[in-house]
C-alpha positions as CSV (number, residue, x, y, z in Angstrom):
1,M,-124.4,-120.0,-67.1
2,P,-125.2,-123.0,-64.8
3,R,-121.4,-123.2,-63.8
4,D,-121.3,-119.5,-63.0
5,A,-124.6,-119.8,-61.0
6,V,-123.1,-122.8,-59.0
7,F,-119.9,-120.9,-58.4
8,T,-121.7,-117.8,-57.2
9,V,-124.2,-119.6,-54.9
10,L,-121.7,-121.9,-53.3
11,L,-119.4,-119.0,-52.4
12,A,-122.1,-116.7,-51.2
13,P,-122.1,-118.0,-47.6
14,V,-118.3,-117.3,-47.6
15,V,-118.2,-113.9,-49.0
16,F,-121.2,-112.7,-47.0
17,A,-119.9,-114.1,-43.7
18,P,-118.6,-111.3,-41.2
19,V,-115.4,-113.3,-40.6
20,T,-114.3,-112.7,-44.2
21,A,-115.3,-109.1,-44.3
22,P,-111.8,-107.6,-43.8
23,L,-110.7,-109.4,-46.9
24,G,-112.9,-107.2,-49.1
25,A,-111.9,-104.2,-51.2
26,Q,-112.3,-100.7,-49.4
27,F,-111.4,-97.6,-51.5
28,G,-112.7,-94.6,-49.7
29,D,-111.9,-95.4,-45.9
30,L,-115.0,-93.4,-45.0
31,A,-116.7,-93.6,-41.7
32,E,-119.0,-96.6,-41.7
33,R,-122.7,-96.4,-41.3
34,P,-125.1,-99.2,-40.4
35,S,-126.2,-101.3,-43.3
36,G,-129.9,-101.8,-42.8
37,L,-132.0,-103.2,-45.7
38,P,-130.6,-100.8,-48.3
39,G,-127.0,-101.7,-47.3
40,A,-128.0,-105.4,-47.4
41,L,-129.3,-105.1,-51.0
42,V,-126.2,-103.2,-52.1
43,T,-124.1,-105.9,-50.7
44,V,-126.0,-108.6,-52.5
45,A,-125.6,-106.6,-55.7
46,L,-121.9,-106.8,-55.3
47,W,-121.9,-110.6,-55.7
48,L,-125.0,-112.1,-57.3
49,P,-124.5,-110.5,-60.7
50,L,-121.6,-112.8,-61.2
51,V,-124.0,-115.5,-62.4
52,L,-123.9,-113.5,-65.7
53,R,-120.2,-113.0,-65.9
54,R,-119.7,-115.3,-68.9
55,R,-123.0,-114.8,-70.7
56,W,-123.2,-111.0,-70.2
57,P,-119.8,-109.8,-68.8
58,G,-120.3,-106.2,-69.8
59,G,-123.7,-106.1,-68.0
60,C,-122.3,-108.0,-65.0
61,L,-119.4,-105.4,-64.6
62,A,-122.0,-102.5,-64.9
63,L,-124.1,-103.9,-62.1
64,V,-121.2,-104.8,-59.8
65,A,-119.4,-101.5,-60.4
66,S,-122.5,-99.5,-59.7
67,A,-123.1,-101.4,-56.4
68,F,-119.5,-100.9,-55.5
69,A,-119.6,-97.2,-56.1
70,V,-122.8,-96.9,-54.0
71,H,-121.3,-99.1,-51.2
72,E,-118.1,-97.0,-50.9
73,L,-119.8,-93.5,-51.3
74,V,-122.4,-94.3,-48.6
75,G,-119.8,-95.9,-46.4
76,Y,-121.5,-99.3,-45.8
77,P,-119.4,-101.8,-43.7
78,Q,-116.6,-103.6,-45.5
79,T,-117.5,-106.9,-47.0
80,C,-115.8,-109.7,-48.8
81,A,-118.6,-109.6,-51.4
82,S,-116.7,-106.5,-52.9
83,M,-114.2,-108.9,-54.3
84,G,-116.9,-109.4,-57.0
85,L,-115.6,-106.2,-58.8
86,Y,-112.2,-107.9,-59.4
87,I,-113.9,-111.0,-60.8
88,A,-116.2,-109.0,-63.0
89,L,-113.2,-107.0,-64.4
90,Y,-111.4,-110.3,-65.1
91,S,-114.6,-111.7,-66.8
92,V,-114.8,-108.7,-69.1
93,G,-111.4,-109.3,-70.3
94,A,-111.6,-113.0,-70.5
95,H,-115.1,-113.3,-71.9
96,G,-116.2,-110.1,-73.3
97,N,-116.7,-109.3,-77.0
98,P,-113.3,-108.3,-78.5
99,A,-114.4,-104.9,-79.6
100,G,-112.0,-102.8,-81.5
101,G,-111.5,-99.3,-82.9
102,V,-114.1,-96.8,-81.9
103,R,-116.1,-99.1,-79.6
104,R,-113.0,-100.0,-77.5
105,T,-112.0,-96.4,-77.2
106,L,-115.6,-95.4,-76.2
107,A,-115.8,-98.2,-73.6
108,V,-112.4,-97.2,-72.1
109,A,-113.6,-93.5,-72.0
110,V,-116.9,-94.4,-70.2
111,A,-115.1,-96.6,-67.7
112,T,-112.4,-94.1,-67.0
113,T,-115.1,-91.3,-66.7
114,F,-117.1,-93.4,-64.3
115,Y,-114.0,-93.9,-62.2
116,V,-113.0,-90.3,-62.1
117,L,-116.5,-89.3,-61.0
118,F,-116.3,-92.1,-58.3
119,A,-112.9,-90.7,-57.1
120,L,-114.3,-87.2,-57.0
121,G,-117.3,-88.4,-55.0
122,L,-115.1,-90.1,-52.4
123,H,-112.9,-86.9,-52.2
124,G,-116.1,-84.8,-51.7
125,R,-117.2,-87.2,-49.0
126,G,-114.0,-86.6,-47.1
127,S,-111.9,-89.7,-48.2
128,P,-108.3,-89.5,-47.0
129,Q,-107.0,-90.9,-50.3
130,R,-105.0,-88.7,-52.6
131,V,-104.5,-88.5,-56.3
132,P,-101.6,-91.0,-56.5
133,D,-103.7,-93.4,-54.4
134,F,-106.6,-93.2,-56.8
135,V,-104.2,-93.6,-59.8
136,L,-102.7,-96.7,-58.1
137,L,-106.2,-98.1,-57.5
138,Y,-107.2,-97.5,-61.1
139,L,-104.1,-99.2,-62.4
140,S,-104.9,-102.2,-60.1
141,L,-108.3,-102.5,-61.5
142,V,-106.9,-102.3,-65.1
143,G,-104.6,-105.1,-64.1
144,F,-107.4,-107.4,-63.3
145,W,-109.0,-106.7,-66.7
146,A,-105.6,-107.2,-68.4
147,V,-105.1,-110.6,-66.7
148,G,-108.6,-111.6,-68.3
149,K,-107.3,-110.5,-71.7
150,V,-104.2,-112.4,-71.4
151,V,-106.1,-115.6,-70.4
152,R,-108.4,-115.0,-73.4
153,A,-105.5,-114.5,-75.9
154,W,-104.0,-117.8,-74.6
155,R,-107.3,-119.6,-74.9
156,D,-107.9,-118.3,-78.3
157,G,-104.4,-119.3,-79.4
158,E,-104.9,-122.9,-78.1
159,A,-108.2,-123.1,-80.0
160,E,-106.5,-121.9,-83.2
161,R,-103.7,-124.4,-82.8
162,H,-106.2,-127.1,-82.2
163,R,-108.2,-126.0,-85.3
164,L,-105.1,-126.0,-87.4
165,S,-103.9,-129.4,-86.1
166,V,-107.4,-130.9,-86.9
167,E,-107.4,-129.3,-90.4
168,A,-103.9,-130.8,-91.0
169,A,-105.1,-134.2,-89.8
170,T,-108.1,-133.9,-92.1
171,A,-105.9,-133.1,-95.0
172,R,-103.7,-136.1,-94.3
173,E,-106.7,-138.4,-94.0
174,R,-108.2,-137.2,-97.3
175,A,-104.8,-137.5,-99.0
176,R,-104.4,-141.0,-97.8
177,I,-108.0,-142.0,-98.9
178,A,-107.4,-140.3,-102.2
179,R,-104.2,-142.4,-102.7
180,E,-106.2,-145.6,-101.8
181,L,-108.9,-144.7,-104.2
182,H,-106.3,-143.9,-107.0
183,D,-104.6,-147.3,-106.4
184,V,-107.8,-149.3,-106.3
185,V,-109.7,-147.6,-109.1
186,T,-106.8,-147.4,-111.5
187,H,-105.7,-151.0,-111.1
188,H,-109.1,-152.6,-111.4
189,V,-110.5,-150.3,-114.1
190,T,-107.2,-150.7,-116.2
191,A,-107.5,-154.4,-116.0
192,M,-111.1,-154.3,-117.1
193,V,-110.4,-152.0,-120.0
194,V,-107.6,-154.1,-121.2
195,Q,-109.7,-157.4,-120.9
196,A,-112.6,-155.6,-122.7
197,D,-110.4,-154.5,-125.6
198,A,-109.1,-158.1,-125.9
199,A,-112.6,-159.5,-125.9
200,Q,-113.5,-157.5,-128.9
201,F,-110.9,-159.2,-131.0
202,L,-111.6,-162.7,-129.5
203,L,-115.2,-162.4,-130.7
204,A,-113.9,-162.9,-134.2
205,D,-110.7,-164.9,-133.7
206,A,-111.4,-167.2,-130.7
207,P,-115.0,-166.9,-129.5
208,E,-114.5,-169.8,-127.1
209,R,-112.2,-167.5,-125.1
210,V,-114.7,-164.7,-124.7
211,A,-116.3,-166.3,-121.7
212,T,-113.0,-166.5,-119.9
213,G,-112.3,-162.8,-120.7
214,L,-115.8,-161.7,-119.5
215,G,-115.2,-163.8,-116.3
216,A,-112.1,-161.9,-115.7
217,I,-113.8,-158.6,-116.2
218,S,-116.5,-159.6,-113.7
219,D,-113.9,-160.7,-111.2
220,S,-112.1,-157.4,-111.5
221,G,-115.4,-155.5,-111.2
222,R,-116.2,-157.3,-108.0
223,H,-112.7,-156.8,-106.5
224,A,-113.1,-153.0,-107.3
225,L,-116.6,-152.9,-105.6
226,T,-115.4,-154.7,-102.6
227,D,-112.4,-152.4,-102.1
228,L,-114.4,-149.3,-102.8
229,Q,-117.1,-150.3,-100.2
230,H,-114.3,-150.7,-97.7
231,L,-112.7,-147.3,-98.6
232,L,-116.1,-145.5,-98.5
233,G,-116.7,-147.0,-95.1
234,V,-113.4,-145.6,-93.9
235,L,-114.4,-142.2,-95.4
236,K,-117.8,-142.3,-93.8
237,A,-116.3,-143.1,-90.4
238,S,-113.9,-140.2,-90.7
239,G,-116.8,-137.8,-91.4
240,G,-115.8,-137.0,-95.0
241,T,-119.1,-138.1,-96.6
242,S,-121.5,-136.3,-94.4
243,G,-119.6,-133.4,-92.8
244,D,-120.0,-131.1,-95.6
245,T,-123.7,-131.6,-96.1
246,A,-124.6,-131.7,-92.4
247,A,-126.1,-128.8,-90.6
248,G,-122.7,-128.0,-89.2
249,G,-121.1,-127.5,-92.6
250,P,-117.4,-128.1,-93.4
251,R,-116.1,-126.8,-90.1
252,A,-118.3,-129.2,-88.2
253,A,-116.9,-132.0,-90.3
254,V,-113.2,-130.9,-89.4
255,S,-113.9,-131.1,-85.7
256,E,-115.1,-134.7,-86.0
257,V,-112.1,-136.0,-88.0
258,P,-109.4,-137.6,-85.7
259,A,-105.7,-137.3,-86.4
260,V,-104.7,-140.3,-88.3
261,S,-101.1,-140.8,-89.1
262,E,-99.7,-142.7,-92.1
263,T,-98.2,-145.3,-89.7
264,S,-101.7,-146.2,-88.4
265,A,-103.4,-146.1,-91.9
266,G,-103.3,-149.9,-92.1
267,D,-105.6,-150.0,-89.0
268,R,-108.3,-148.0,-90.9
269,T,-107.8,-149.7,-94.4
270,P,-108.8,-153.1,-95.5
271,E,-106.0,-155.6,-95.5
272,P,-104.5,-156.3,-99.0
273,G,-104.9,-159.7,-100.6
274,A,-102.2,-161.9,-101.4
275,L,-99.6,-160.9,-103.9
276,S,-100.1,-164.1,-105.8
277,D,-103.8,-163.2,-106.3
278,L,-102.8,-159.8,-107.6
279,V,-100.4,-161.3,-110.0
280,E,-102.9,-163.9,-111.2
281,Q,-105.5,-161.3,-111.8
282,T,-103.0,-159.2,-113.9
283,R,-102.0,-162.4,-115.8
284,T,-105.6,-163.0,-116.5
285,A,-105.9,-159.5,-118.1
286,G,-103.3,-160.7,-120.6
287,Q,-100.1,-159.5,-119.1
288,P,-97.4,-162.1,-118.8
289,V,-96.4,-161.7,-115.2
290,E,-94.1,-163.8,-112.9
291,L,-93.8,-163.7,-109.0
292,A,-90.7,-164.6,-107.2
293,E,-90.8,-164.3,-103.4
294,Q,-87.6,-164.8,-101.3
295,G,-86.7,-165.0,-97.6
296,E,-88.9,-165.8,-94.6
297,K,-92.0,-163.7,-94.4
298,L,-92.2,-162.6,-90.7
299,P,-95.4,-161.0,-89.3
300,L,-95.6,-157.4,-90.7
301,A,-97.4,-154.3,-89.5
302,A,-100.6,-153.9,-91.6
303,A,-99.5,-150.6,-93.0
304,V,-96.1,-152.0,-94.1
305,E,-97.7,-154.9,-95.8
306,L,-100.2,-152.7,-97.5
307,A,-97.4,-150.3,-98.7
308,A,-95.6,-153.3,-100.3
309,Y,-98.9,-154.5,-101.9
310,R,-99.6,-151.1,-103.3
311,V,-96.1,-150.8,-104.8
312,V,-96.6,-154.0,-106.7
313,Q,-100.2,-153.0,-107.7
314,E,-99.2,-149.6,-109.1
315,A,-96.2,-151.1,-111.0
316,L,-98.5,-153.9,-112.6
317,T,-101.1,-151.2,-113.4
318,N,-98.6,-149.1,-115.2
319,A,-97.3,-152.3,-117.1
320,L,-100.9,-153.0,-118.2
321,K,-101.4,-149.3,-119.3
322,H,-98.2,-148.6,-121.0
323,A,-96.6,-151.9,-121.9
324,P,-99.4,-154.5,-122.5
325,G,-98.0,-157.9,-123.5
326,H,-94.5,-157.1,-122.2
327,R,-93.0,-159.7,-119.7
328,T,-93.1,-158.4,-116.1
329,L,-91.2,-159.8,-113.3
330,V,-92.3,-159.2,-109.6
331,Q,-89.5,-159.9,-107.1
332,V,-90.2,-159.6,-103.3
333,H,-87.5,-160.2,-100.7
334,Y,-88.5,-160.4,-97.0
335,G,-85.5,-159.5,-94.9
336,R,-85.1,-159.3,-91.1
337,H,-85.4,-155.5,-91.1
338,E,-87.0,-154.5,-94.4
339,V,-89.1,-155.7,-97.4
340,A,-87.5,-155.1,-100.8
341,V,-89.9,-154.9,-103.8
342,E,-88.7,-154.7,-107.5
343,V,-91.1,-154.9,-110.5
344,T,-89.4,-155.0,-113.8
345,T,-91.2,-154.7,-117.2
346,E,-89.1,-155.6,-120.3
347,G,-88.8,-153.3,-123.2
348,A,-90.0,-155.8,-125.8
349,P,-92.7,-158.4,-125.5
350,A,-91.4,-161.9,-124.8
351,T,-94.3,-163.2,-126.8
352,A,-96.7,-161.6,-129.1
353,A,-99.2,-159.4,-127.3
354,A,-102.7,-160.7,-126.9
355,P,-105.1,-159.4,-129.6
356,G,-106.5,-156.1,-128.6
357,L,-103.9,-155.2,-126.0
358,R,-102.6,-151.7,-126.7
359,P,-101.2,-148.8,-124.5
360,L,-103.8,-146.7,-122.8
361,G,-102.0,-143.4,-123.0
362,R,-99.7,-141.5,-120.6
363,G,-100.6,-141.4,-117.0
364,S,-100.5,-138.4,-114.6
365,G,-97.7,-139.7,-112.4
366,H,-99.6,-139.2,-109.3
367,G,-99.5,-142.9,-108.5
368,L,-95.7,-143.0,-108.1
369,I,-95.7,-139.7,-106.2
370,G,-98.3,-141.2,-103.8
371,L,-96.1,-144.4,-103.4
372,R,-93.1,-142.3,-102.6
373,E,-95.0,-140.6,-99.9
374,R,-96.3,-143.9,-98.5
375,V,-93.0,-145.5,-98.5
376,S,-91.2,-142.5,-97.0
377,V,-93.5,-142.6,-94.0
378,F,-91.6,-145.7,-92.8
379,G,-88.2,-144.4,-93.6
380,G,-88.1,-146.3,-96.8
381,E,-87.0,-145.4,-100.4
382,L,-88.7,-145.8,-103.8
383,S,-87.1,-145.3,-107.2
384,A,-88.5,-145.8,-110.7
385,G,-87.0,-145.3,-114.0
386,S,-86.4,-146.6,-117.5
387,R,-84.2,-149.6,-118.4
388,P,-81.5,-149.8,-121.1
389,D,-83.8,-152.2,-123.2
390,G,-86.6,-149.7,-123.2
391,G,-88.4,-151.2,-120.2
392,F,-89.3,-149.9,-116.8
393,S,-88.5,-150.8,-113.2
394,V,-89.9,-149.9,-109.9
395,R,-87.8,-150.5,-106.7
396,A,-88.9,-150.0,-103.1
397,R,-87.2,-150.6,-99.9
398,I,-89.6,-150.5,-96.8
399,P,-88.3,-151.0,-93.3
400,S,-90.4,-153.7,-91.7
401,G,-90.2,-152.8,-88.0
402,T,-90.5,-156.5,-87.2
403,P,-90.7,-157.0,-83.4
404,G,-87.5,-158.4,-82.1
405,G,-85.4,-157.1,-85.1
406,E,-82.8,-154.3,-84.8
407,A,-83.7,-150.8,-85.8
């Protein structure tokens, strides 16, 4: 409304000026008569209703069209303010309610009837215009309305495309956070369960080692809480924790979530810890794990480093869940153009499994699916499968994108 008011007021001196009068619309070509006060009021009514052209486009058109009909039938002097009729018609098409069915048919019938009566009135007043002329004028008026409809359709299409892109970005962000939560919760909780199971047996066989096991459980819990706090902070920043319960509802939340690609996920996610710390934590849980790193570790993008970390984390979690006590080897090779990760779990324990260590049941497989999606973002590959000795291996190749290296 304020924008339309500014537009109308600023152009008023131009459209009411005598020098611009020949630019105005004139349908009847009747003999002119002096304006006087009534003519001045009709001229003002041709333009000032445009302050309502967005808020009340139908009412704006009704006022302007009525004033235009009176202006032409009486034969007041030509004025540029009559251009307001074209603007009002455009506004109805661009900003009017998209009525359909009976309402649209009724509106068209009323407008057409009004125009026919207007044409008959001009003919009765002695207008030189003929039927083809009135038909052409009618079609030109419909053209201004049609332009407004085209603009509205384009604008609605843009809004729909924007809404779909925001929803797609929201879905990608939620899927990314879900993968992070899966990785964090599954690894730490698995370690805690394994350590707690072992502690039950140590109470009877080696009570002096219970304190060590409880300390490991405490450390795993603290790591889990720290990672979850980081992820919840990311979720809150993206609007995921408050959007659905806010006054705006889910749709309001969607509009606030920025498009975040997987390649920039590392910028929004806490940096992973050292692989040696992850291996040590798993070893403390009772799993015999060895780490072998080769090559020069050049600076890596945060998302690439996180992807490699999650591959190792998921593989060690699966080893804890499905092959407790089985020897596991983590090999990481840092090349110029990629990072290669291989985690191998042997089929038979190298040593007797720690007391209380037992498989925790079959997993859902979502972890490996999420890893494949994460690695594929960078153009990498991930494979996982059984070994001839009954063990299991996970291999990943992640292009590093190191500055200065060749693509």
